[in-house]
Structures are given as structure tokens and as C-alpha cells.
Backbone as CSV, one residue per row, in Angstrom:
resi,resn,N_x,N_y,N_z,CA_x,CA_y,CA_z,C_x,C_y,C_z
1,MET,24.047,-23.161,3.068,24.929,-23.798,3.824,26.175,-22.698,3.443
2,ILE,26.160,-21.634,4.368,27.938,-21.068,4.335,28.699,-21.569,5.138
3,ASP,29.797,-21.413,4.389,31.008,-21.938,5.028,31.399,-20.232,6.066
4,CYS,32.128,-20.253,7.185,32.463,-19.577,8.140,33.715,-20.131,8.858
5,ASN,34.405,-19.043,9.648,35.411,-19.814,10.948,34.757,-19.624,12.004
6,ASP,33.890,-18.163,11.771,33.272,-18.293,13.509,31.633,-18.000,13.156
7,LEU,31.220,-19.149,14.302,29.699,-19.226,13.866,28.913,-18.337,14.637
8,ASP,29.266,-17.990,15.940,28.704,-16.331,16.668,28.772,-15.364,15.479
9,GLU,30.148,-14.961,14.834,30.017,-13.639,13.948,29.085,-13.385,13.057
10,MET,28.804,-14.835,12.673,28.127,-15.058,11.207,26.406,-14.834,11.786
11,VAL,26.214,-15.410,12.532,24.825,-15.852,13.284,24.190,-14.471,13.675
12,ALA,25.292,-13.733,14.310,25.172,-12.433,14.503,24.781,-11.672,13.650
13,PHE,25.660,-11.292,12.648,25.863,-10.529,12.004,24.439,-10.860,10.198
14,TRP,24.278,-11.779,10.378,23.359,-12.161,9.101,21.160,-12.403,10.159
15,GLY,21.742,-12.340,11.342,20.678,-12.449,12.346,19.902,-11.168,12.140
16,GLU,20.754,-10.177,12.445,20.381,-8.786,12.646,20.380,-7.927,11.619
17,LEU,20.913,-8.428,10.640,21.167,-7.575,8.723,19.213,-8.430,8.186
18,LEU,18.825,-9.557,8.986,18.130,-9.967,8.248,16.734,-10.533,9.163
19,ASP,16.857,-9.780,10.151,15.900,-10.120,11.208,15.664,-11.705,11.138
20,LEU,16.722,-12.549,11.294,16.504,-14.113,11.643,16.901,-14.524,13.085
21,GLU,16.349,-15.676,13.297,16.591,-16.127,14.461,17.067,-17.495,14.569
22,GLU,18.174,-17.772,15.223,18.727,-18.825,15.464,17.413,-20.000,15.791
23,ARG,17.658,-20.949,15.071,16.370,-22.168,15.247,17.035,-23.771,15.165
24,ALA,18.231,-23.470,15.175,19.071,-25.568,15.605,20.631,-25.210,15.669
25,ARG,21.303,-25.322,16.190,22.823,-25.248,16.560,23.087,-26.710,17.364
26,TYR,24.201,-27.108,16.057,25.314,-28.631,16.478,26.683,-27.966,16.779
27,PRO,27.416,-28.063,17.689,29.291,-28.333,17.597,29.577,-27.320,16.618
28,SER,29.136,-27.830,14.985,29.916,-27.142,13.944,28.944,-26.432,12.820
29,PHE,27.777,-26.003,13.258,26.949,-25.408,12.083,25.453,-24.886,12.968
30,VAL,24.760,-23.657,12.143,23.781,-23.411,12.886,22.707,-23.324,12.041
31,PHE,21.745,-23.557,12.033,20.491,-23.444,11.111,19.747,-22.076,11.489
32,MET,19.211,-21.293,10.795,18.549,-20.083,11.374,17.232,-19.963,10.600
33,SER,16.576,-18.901,10.857,14.739,-19.291,10.355,14.898,-18.861,9.079
34,THR,13.947,-18.958,8.787,13.309,-18.864,6.520,13.596,-17.121,6.648
35,VAL,14.020,-16.691,5.904,14.211,-15.170,5.614,12.610,-14.749,5.189
36,SER,11.620,-15.251,4.880,10.419,-14.907,4.948,9.481,-16.621,4.872
37,THR,8.149,-15.831,4.944,7.320,-17.427,5.078,7.363,-18.546,3.956
38,ASP,7.548,-18.238,2.560,7.949,-19.083,1.813,9.692,-19.459,1.337
39,GLY,10.039,-18.461,1.705,11.349,-18.373,1.613,12.369,-19.224,2.180
40,PRO,13.639,-19.203,1.726,14.699,-20.355,2.365,14.997,-20.038,3.337
41,SER,15.617,-20.593,3.925,16.681,-20.535,5.368,18.102,-20.703,4.987
42,LEU,19.284,-19.841,6.106,20.299,-19.137,5.993,20.767,-20.520,6.760
43,ALA,21.917,-21.556,6.999,22.551,-21.943,7.601,24.197,-21.990,7.576
44,PHE,25.068,-21.936,8.692,26.073,-21.959,8.419,26.917,-23.010,9.227
45,GLN,28.201,-23.249,8.656,29.184,-24.373,9.315,30.602,-24.175,8.960
46,VAL,31.078,-24.570,10.370,32.531,-24.084,10.644,33.194,-24.900,9.773
47,VAL,34.461,-24.200,9.034,35.240,-24.913,7.928,37.055,-24.365,8.318
48,PRO,37.418,-25.414,8.451,39.309,-24.792,9.265,39.729,-23.936,8.421
49,GLU,39.431,-23.637,6.699,40.427,-22.509,5.881,39.451,-21.447,5.981
50,PRO,40.656,-20.465,5.715,39.725,-18.966,5.740,39.255,-19.064,3.978
51,LYS,38.116,-17.854,3.767,37.883,-17.685,2.415,39.345,-17.026,1.947
52,THR,39.304,-17.692,0.605,40.675,-17.239,-0.148,39.926,-16.750,-1.321
53,VAL,39.393,-17.315,-2.206,38.822,-16.689,-3.568,37.181,-15.865,-3.665
54,LYS,37.085,-15.248,-4.715,34.913,-15.038,-5.068,34.348,-16.207,-4.932
55,ASN,33.392,-16.060,-3.871,32.236,-17.087,-3.935,31.906,-17.058,-5.337
56,ARG,31.301,-18.454,-5.407,30.974,-19.009,-6.758,29.058,-18.577,-6.757
57,VAL,28.849,-18.765,-5.151,27.325,-18.418,-5.226,27.271,-17.605,-3.970
58,HIS,26.385,-16.336,-4.528,26.352,-15.134,-3.453,24.698,-14.653,-3.595
59,ILE,24.285,-14.235,-2.533,22.863,-13.832,-1.876,22.780,-12.153,-2.721
60,ASP,21.518,-12.215,-3.057,21.126,-10.653,-3.436,20.053,-10.564,-2.789
61,LEU,20.429,-9.323,-2.166,19.263,-9.108,-1.167,18.248,-7.690,-2.218
62,ALA,16.830,-7.170,-2.086,15.918,-6.510,-2.800,16.408,-5.521,-1.275
63,ALA,16.056,-4.091,-1.489,15.953,-3.394,-0.555,15.268,-2.295,-0.968
64,ASP,14.033,-1.523,-0.207,13.490,-0.363,-0.679,14.533,0.999,-0.652
65,ASP,15.331,0.720,0.660,16.444,1.524,0.617,17.497,0.895,0.775
66,ARG,18.473,1.008,-0.366,19.832,0.412,-0.567,20.460,0.720,0.464
67,GLU,20.935,2.491,0.361,21.398,2.729,0.842,21.060,2.352,2.264
68,LYS,20.576,2.675,3.230,20.265,2.210,4.453,20.604,0.699,5.239
69,VAL,20.104,0.081,4.158,20.721,-1.261,4.250,21.984,-1.636,4.273
70,VAL,22.809,-0.792,3.129,24.349,-0.988,3.366,25.026,-0.340,3.693
71,ALA,24.323,0.969,4.952,25.063,1.298,5.901,24.822,0.632,7.177
72,LYS,23.661,-0.244,7.368,23.569,-1.212,8.508,24.411,-2.736,8.472
73,VAL,25.300,-2.877,6.885,25.798,-3.703,7.054,27.165,-3.168,7.532
74,VAL,27.787,-1.982,7.123,29.342,-1.716,7.552,28.842,-1.762,9.084
75,GLU,28.156,-0.722,10.001,27.508,-1.089,11.564,27.740,-2.185,12.143
76,LEU,27.145,-3.473,11.178,27.071,-4.783,11.394,28.902,-5.063,11.254
77,GLY,29.679,-4.494,11.292,30.731,-5.190,10.902,31.122,-5.694,9.400
78,GLY,30.102,-5.785,8.238,30.640,-5.874,6.964,31.261,-4.762,6.117
79,LYS,31.484,-4.949,4.943,32.085,-3.919,3.955,31.322,-3.764,2.531
80,ARG,31.278,-2.099,2.761,30.807,-1.851,1.347,31.595,-2.061,-0.055
81,VAL,31.871,-3.106,-1.176,32.943,-3.488,-1.727,33.122,-2.429,-2.718
82,ASP,31.885,-2.368,-3.378,32.067,-1.367,-5.475,30.297,-1.161,-4.929
83,ASP,30.347,0.312,-5.844,28.795,-0.029,-6.810,28.695,-0.016,-8.245
84,HIS,27.568,-0.214,-8.238,27.307,-0.766,-9.637,25.965,-0.365,-10.613
85,GLU,26.001,-0.073,-11.586,24.971,0.376,-12.355,24.866,-0.026,-13.763
86,ILE,23.696,-0.400,-14.319,23.422,-0.735,-15.421,22.225,-0.548,-16.048
87,GLU,22.066,0.672,-16.868,20.540,0.785,-17.334,19.726,1.647,-16.500
88,GLY,19.863,2.202,-15.120,19.109,2.471,-14.403,19.016,1.469,-12.675
89,PHE,19.296,0.188,-13.472,19.648,-0.589,-12.280,20.964,-0.672,-11.195
90,HIS,20.601,-0.757,-10.004,21.816,0.254,-9.468,21.561,-1.258,-8.631
91,TRP,22.642,-1.668,-7.578,24.152,-2.621,-6.615,24.878,-2.059,-5.936
92,THR,24.978,-3.059,-5.030,26.342,-2.470,-4.621,26.741,-3.977,-3.901
93,ILE,27.561,-4.239,-3.798,28.606,-5.166,-3.745,29.098,-4.762,-2.187
94,CYS,28.850,-6.007,-1.037,29.342,-6.164,0.335,29.906,-7.564,0.651
95,THR,30.364,-7.307,1.950,30.658,-8.621,2.630,30.285,-8.279,3.952
96,ASP,30.461,-9.858,3.981,30.100,-9.963,5.499,31.087,-9.894,6.503
97,PRO,31.023,-10.066,7.606,32.867,-9.515,8.324,33.281,-10.933,8.015
98,GLN,32.957,-11.962,7.396,34.019,-12.933,7.024,34.542,-12.976,5.753
99,GLY,34.310,-11.983,4.815,34.779,-11.916,3.460,33.817,-12.416,2.526
100,ASN,32.470,-13.011,2.853,31.459,-13.045,1.762,31.182,-12.630,1.472
101,GLU,31.175,-12.435,0.056,30.094,-11.495,-0.786,29.038,-11.658,-0.873
102,PHE,28.145,-10.795,-1.172,26.433,-10.430,-1.344,26.443,-9.282,-1.985
103,ASP,25.116,-9.229,-2.701,24.570,-7.781,-3.151,23.230,-6.896,-2.916
104,VAL,23.739,-5.547,-2.585,21.989,-5.479,-1.904,21.881,-4.176,-2.794
105,ALA,20.158,-4.828,-3.757,20.199,-4.141,-5.077,19.148,-3.222,-4.442
106,ASP,18.703,-1.897,-5.351,17.330,-1.159,-5.478,16.429,-2.306,-5.579
107,ALA,14.839,-2.685,-4.969,13.941,-3.075,-5.442,12.858,-2.485,-6.586
108,GLU,12.987,-3.527,-7.334,11.889,-3.140,-7.971,10.481,-3.206,-8.124
């Protein structure tokens, strides 16, 4: 469950980014389809306060083409925050349109 201020914005962003569909909608939360056959599903709930601090938990996405995924993040209204590399492992910190951090890493 990811907190948000605008359900439609989050459903549109994450649905398009991860090719997910809305599975169930209630007045203050939405459940999305699973990320993969055996994988987890995302859900979003409306909260009154805006995000103010760094996430304590964040999603890591593995991508065959990290730059292509990061470009899609930006196209959909997210942001590229920073790039990192440790011993040949590369990842990019991004945010969704409401400021929630997540990483896009090179698939291994």
C-alpha cells in the first residue's frame, strides 16, 4: 500500500510504467493487478498529508534497459533524482509524480 494524495495520478503512472490494471477501486484506495504471475500487487490509499520525508521502504525495479525505463518515468511525470554505481552495479533513483522514491537498476 502506497500513500498518495491523488489516486488517479498514481494509478495512471504506475499502471503505465509497470503495465498494471486497476483491479478494485474504493473511495479512498485502489488495488492494482499483480506485477507478475507470482509477484506482488501494488495498492494506493489517499492520505490527507503530503509526503515530507524519505521513504522508509521503496520499490526496486530491474530493467534490461535502465535508461529506457528512466526515460519513461520522466515522460509519465516522475523525476530522475540521482545515478549510482558500486563495483559495476548501476541504479537510478527516481520519484513518482507525488515524490515517492524508487530505484531502477540494471537487470543482472
